[in-house]
GULORO-738912 format. One record per residue (C-alpha): residue in three letters; residue number from 1; x, y, z. Coordinates in Angstrom, 3 decimals, padded with zeros to 6 digits. Each point is the difference from the previous one (the first is absolute). Layout:
BEGIN
Ala/NUM/X/Y/Z
...
//
This chain:
BEGIN
Met/1/-016.455/028.509/-005.351
Lys/2/003.471/-001.602/000.215
Ile/3/000.877/001.898/003.181
Thr/4/-003.292/-000.903/001.689
Thr/5/000.353/-003.693/-000.931
Ala/6/003.577/-000.073/001.327
Ile/7/-001.088/001.631/003.284
Asp/8/-002.892/-002.454/000.297
Lys/9/002.294/-003.000/-000.581
Thr/10/002.536/001.126/002.598
Phe/11/-002.768/000.890/002.450
Val/12/-001.613/-003.434/-000.409
Glu/13/003.364/-001.728/000.392
Tyr/14/000.827/001.892/003.204
Thr/15/-003.461/-000.629/001.435
Ile/16/000.248/-003.736/-000.765
Val/17/003.469/-000.223/001.571
Phe/18/-001.219/001.921/003.054
Leu/19/-003.027/-002.279/000.425
Ile/20/002.144/-003.126/-000.400
Met/21/002.455/001.227/002.647
Met/22/-002.860/000.821/002.375
Leu/23/-001.508/-003.463/-000.528
Ile/24/003.380/-001.667/000.587
Ile/25/000.456/001.931/003.249
Tyr/26/-003.600/-000.790/001.031
Phe/27/000.336/-003.736/-000.618
Tyr/28/003.456/-000.050/001.595
Val/29/-001.384/001.600/003.166
Met/30/-002.940/-002.436/000.039
Phe/31/002.098/-003.157/-000.510
Ala/32/002.808/001.208/002.271
Gly/33/-002.531/000.654/002.766
Met/34/-001.683/-003.374/-000.527
Ile/35/003.318/-001.871/000.008
Ser/36/001.638/001.893/002.867
Ala/37/-003.091/000.094/002.267
Pro/38/-000.085/-003.778/000.775
Lys/39/003.770/-000.036/000.641
Phe/40/-000.291/002.766/002.599
Thr/41/-003.017/-001.660/001.648
Tyr/42/001.755/-003.376/000.110
Ala/43/003.214/001.611/001.258
Glu/44/-001.925/001.606/002.880
Phe/45/-001.439/-003.370/001.031
//
């Protein structure tokens, strides 16, 4: 039981860290695109 609980804890921790990193990258891409898009459009005009 101890080994299974330890594996479950580490697995949950890695999955949570992975999901958080994916969300950070996702939001960064969204906000970076939203912020940089108007600058490029205004720069063209």
